[in-house]
C-alpha positions as CSV (number, residue, x, y, z in Angstrom):
1,M,-55.1,-3.8,-28.2
2,L,-54.7,-2.2,-24.8
3,Q,-58.0,-1.4,-23.1
4,M,-58.4,0.7,-19.9
5,P,-61.6,1.0,-17.9
6,C,-62.5,4.6,-17.3
7,L,-65.1,6.3,-15.2
8,I,-67.6,7.8,-17.6
9,K,-69.8,10.6,-16.5
10,T,-73.4,10.5,-17.6
11,D,-73.7,14.1,-18.5
12,S,-74.4,15.4,-22.0
13,H,-70.8,15.4,-23.1
14,R,-69.9,12.0,-21.6
15,A,-66.4,13.2,-20.8
16,L,-63.7,11.1,-19.4
17,S,-62.9,11.7,-15.8
18,A,-59.7,13.5,-14.8
19,R,-58.3,10.3,-13.4
20,C,-58.7,8.5,-16.7
21,W,-57.1,11.3,-18.7
22,W,-54.0,11.3,-16.5
23,A,-53.8,7.5,-16.9
24,V,-54.0,7.8,-20.7
25,I,-51.3,10.5,-20.7
26,A,-49.0,8.3,-18.6
27,L,-49.5,5.4,-21.0
28,V,-48.7,7.6,-24.1
29,W,-45.6,9.0,-22.3
30,H,-44.4,5.5,-21.5
31,A,-45.0,4.3,-25.0
32,S,-43.2,7.3,-26.6
33,V,-39.9,6.8,-24.8
34,G,-39.9,3.0,-24.5
35,A,-40.2,0.1,-22.1
36,A,-38.9,0.0,-18.5
37,T,-35.6,-1.5,-17.7
38,D,-33.7,-2.4,-14.5
39,S,-30.4,-3.2,-16.1
40,G,-28.8,0.2,-15.3
41,V,-26.8,-0.1,-18.6
42,P,-27.5,2.8,-21.0
43,S,-29.0,1.8,-24.3
44,P,-27.3,2.7,-27.6
45,A,-30.2,5.1,-28.3
46,L,-29.7,6.8,-24.9
47,E,-25.9,7.1,-25.5
48,A,-26.5,8.6,-28.9
49,L,-29.0,11.1,-27.4
50,Q,-26.5,12.1,-24.7
51,Q,-23.7,12.6,-27.2
52,Q,-25.8,14.6,-29.6
53,A,-27.2,16.7,-26.8
54,I,-23.7,17.7,-25.6
55,Q,-22.7,18.3,-29.2
56,W,-25.7,20.6,-29.8
57,A,-25.1,22.4,-26.5
58,S,-21.5,23.1,-27.4
59,T,-22.6,25.5,-30.1
60,H,-25.7,27.0,-28.3
61,P,-25.2,30.4,-26.7
62,S,-26.7,29.3,-23.4
63,F,-24.3,26.4,-22.9
64,K,-21.3,27.2,-25.1
65,G,-17.9,27.0,-23.4
66,R,-19.2,25.0,-20.4
67,S,-18.4,21.5,-19.4
68,L,-21.7,19.6,-19.5
69,H,-23.2,16.2,-18.9
70,V,-26.8,14.9,-19.3
71,A,-28.5,14.3,-16.0
72,P,-29.6,10.7,-15.5
73,L,-33.2,10.0,-16.8
74,D,-35.8,8.1,-14.8
75,T,-34.4,4.5,-14.6
76,R,-37.9,3.2,-15.5
77,L,-37.6,4.6,-19.0
78,T,-35.5,3.9,-22.0
79,V,-35.2,5.8,-25.2
80,Q,-36.5,4.4,-28.5
81,N,-34.2,4.5,-31.5
82,C,-34.9,7.5,-33.7
83,Q,-34.9,6.8,-37.5
84,Q,-34.3,10.4,-38.2
85,S,-32.0,13.1,-36.8
86,L,-32.9,14.2,-33.3
87,Q,-34.1,17.8,-33.0
88,F,-33.0,19.9,-30.0
89,D,-34.2,23.2,-28.7
90,Q,-34.4,25.2,-25.4
91,P,-38.1,26.2,-25.0
92,F,-37.4,27.8,-21.5
93,P,-34.5,30.3,-21.8
94,G,-32.2,30.4,-18.8
95,Q,-33.2,26.9,-17.7
96,P,-31.0,23.8,-18.1
97,S,-33.8,21.8,-19.7
98,V,-33.5,20.9,-23.3
99,R,-36.3,19.4,-25.4
100,V,-35.4,16.4,-27.6
101,R,-37.8,15.4,-30.4
102,C,-37.9,12.5,-32.8
103,A,-40.1,12.6,-36.0
104,Q,-40.0,8.8,-36.7
105,P,-41.3,7.3,-34.5
106,V,-42.9,10.4,-32.9
107,W,-41.8,11.1,-29.4
108,Q,-40.3,13.9,-27.3
109,L,-38.7,14.2,-23.9
110,F,-36.8,16.8,-21.8
111,V,-33.3,16.3,-20.6
112,T,-31.3,18.4,-18.2
113,L,-27.8,19.5,-19.0
114,N,-25.7,20.1,-15.8
115,S,-22.3,21.7,-15.5
116,G,-19.3,19.8,-14.4
117,N,-18.1,16.2,-14.8
118,A,-20.7,13.4,-15.2
119,P,-21.5,11.4,-12.1
120,S,-19.7,8.1,-11.7
121,P,-21.5,5.1,-13.4
122,V,-23.2,2.6,-11.0
123,N,-23.3,-1.1,-11.1
124,A,-26.4,-3.4,-10.8
125,Q,-26.4,-2.9,-7.0
126,G,-26.5,0.9,-7.4
127,L,-22.9,1.4,-6.1
128,P,-20.5,3.7,-7.9
129,T,-18.2,2.0,-10.4
130,P,-14.6,3.2,-10.0
131,A,-13.2,4.7,-13.2
132,L,-10.3,2.8,-14.9
133,Q,-6.9,4.4,-14.6
134,K,-3.8,3.8,-16.8
135,V,-1.1,2.2,-14.7
136,L,2.4,0.7,-15.1
137,L,2.6,-2.8,-13.5
138,P,6.0,-4.5,-12.9
139,K,6.4,-7.8,-14.8
140,E,8.3,-9.4,-11.8
141,L,9.5,-8.6,-8.3
142,L,11.7,-5.5,-8.4
143,K,14.0,-4.9,-5.4
144,R,14.7,-1.6,-3.7
145,G,17.5,0.3,-5.4
146,T,16.8,-1.1,-8.9
147,F,17.4,1.3,-11.8
148,V,14.0,1.0,-13.5
149,T,13.4,1.0,-17.2
150,A,10.2,0.9,-19.3
151,S,10.9,-2.7,-20.3
152,M,10.4,-3.8,-16.7
153,F,6.7,-2.7,-16.8
154,T,3.5,-3.4,-18.7
155,A,0.8,-0.8,-19.3
156,S,-2.7,-1.7,-18.2
157,E,-5.9,-0.2,-16.9
158,M,-7.5,-0.9,-13.5
159,P,-9.6,0.8,-10.9
160,A,-7.4,2.9,-8.5
161,P,-9.8,5.1,-6.5
162,G,-8.0,7.7,-4.4
163,M,-4.7,7.1,-6.2
164,E,-5.3,9.1,-9.4
165,S,-2.7,11.8,-8.6
166,Q,-0.1,9.3,-7.4
167,L,0.1,7.0,-10.4
168,I,2.9,7.0,-13.0
169,S,1.4,6.1,-16.4
170,D,4.1,7.5,-18.8
171,P,7.1,5.2,-19.2
172,K,9.2,8.2,-20.3
173,L,9.2,9.4,-16.7
174,L,11.2,6.4,-15.6
175,V,14.5,7.6,-17.2
176,N,17.2,7.7,-14.5
177,M,14.9,6.7,-11.7
178,E,15.4,4.0,-9.0
179,L,13.1,2.2,-6.6
180,V,13.0,3.3,-3.0
181,R,11.1,0.1,-1.9
182,D,10.4,-3.4,-3.2
183,L,7.7,-3.6,-5.8
184,T,5.6,-6.8,-6.3
185,P,4.1,-7.8,-9.6
186,N,0.7,-6.3,-10.5
187,T,1.2,-3.4,-8.1
188,P,0.7,0.0,-9.7
189,L,3.8,2.2,-9.8
190,R,3.3,5.4,-7.8
191,T,5.3,8.6,-7.6
192,F,6.6,7.8,-4.1
193,D,7.9,4.4,-5.2
194,V,10.8,6.0,-7.1
195,K,13.3,8.8,-6.8
196,T,16.0,10.2,-9.1
197,A,18.7,7.6,-9.3
198,V,22.0,8.3,-7.5
199,L,24.6,8.1,-10.3
200,V,27.4,9.6,-8.2
201,K,28.0,8.8,-4.5
202,R,30.1,10.7,-2.1
203,G,33.7,9.5,-1.9
204,Q,33.6,7.9,-5.4
205,E,36.0,8.9,-8.1
206,V,34.4,10.9,-10.9
207,H,35.7,11.5,-14.4
208,V,35.1,15.2,-15.1
209,T,35.3,16.7,-18.6
210,A,35.8,20.4,-19.5
211,G,36.0,22.4,-22.7
212,E,33.4,20.4,-24.7
213,G,32.0,22.6,-27.5
214,Q,34.8,25.1,-27.1
215,G,37.4,23.6,-29.4
216,F,39.1,21.5,-26.8
217,S,38.4,18.8,-24.2
218,I,40.2,17.7,-21.1
219,T,39.4,15.0,-18.6
220,M,40.4,15.1,-14.9
221,R,39.7,12.9,-11.9
222,A,37.9,14.2,-8.9
223,E,36.4,12.9,-5.7
224,A,32.7,13.5,-5.2
225,Q,31.9,15.4,-2.0
226,Q,28.2,14.6,-2.1
227,D,25.7,12.3,-3.8
228,G,23.8,13.3,-6.9
229,G,21.6,12.3,-9.8
230,L,21.5,13.0,-13.5
231,G,21.6,16.8,-14.2
232,E,22.3,17.8,-10.6
233,Q,25.3,19.9,-9.7
234,I,27.6,18.5,-7.0
235,R,30.8,19.6,-5.3
236,L,34.0,17.7,-6.2
237,K,37.7,17.9,-5.3
238,N,40.4,17.5,-7.9
239,T,42.5,14.6,-6.7
240,E,45.7,16.0,-8.1
241,S,45.5,19.7,-7.1
242,G,43.1,19.5,-4.2
243,R,41.1,22.3,-5.8
244,S,37.4,22.4,-5.2
245,L,35.0,22.6,-8.2
246,T,31.4,22.2,-9.1
247,A,30.2,20.0,-12.0
248,T,27.0,18.7,-13.5
249,I,26.4,14.9,-13.4
250,T,26.1,13.5,-16.9
251,G,26.0,9.7,-16.1
252,P,27.3,7.1,-13.7
253,N,30.5,8.6,-12.1
254,T,30.8,11.2,-14.9
255,A,30.3,14.9,-14.8
256,R,31.0,18.0,-16.9
257,L,32.4,21.4,-16.0
258,K,30.4,24.4,-17.3
């Protein structure tokens, strides 16, 4: 049993001193929310509290429609597992403080719901832990000019601070793309590593089709007057008549007249 020496006044009521009362309150508070921890890792009970608080706030008029996160609690405190459903209310209207109560065991505390994204987690040294990003990593060395395909890469997750907007994570975006620089294994693929592949080069012979979908189809040969990638329109010259024309590239050295 925990005992605490208190200064006792020798008046008729023998009241505890103010200092002693504050010490007792501090002990009761500490016992209600749990023991101290320096691990920096949220306990399952705390994670459950945070999730339920956000869920409750999503339907409450004061918070509904806002992106919220639970402000970090005092690192010296942990939350006890509640054997019953947590109860939430907002005793101070207009304030971001929410009261959380547990009936078994009996405890309560206040949490603050802040708008915006939650702050980055920290490691044991108190430094921010970079969030993991989905990336595409080449399986082997890929040389500049390589027509890339999804099979050349493996999907993974890794920290990439400052590169979030530059990363390519969807293999579908690699269709008809080529590398503009060498790419070593385990290097995340970024938007500036690739460009639309050149399927037709200036001076090359191109097979041009016309009339598809109109009941007839003819094919002619033409000389490309400029480089182009899939879906791009380029200028060509009919090698027989010398007539200039414009066609849409449909594949390597192939194009279609509209």
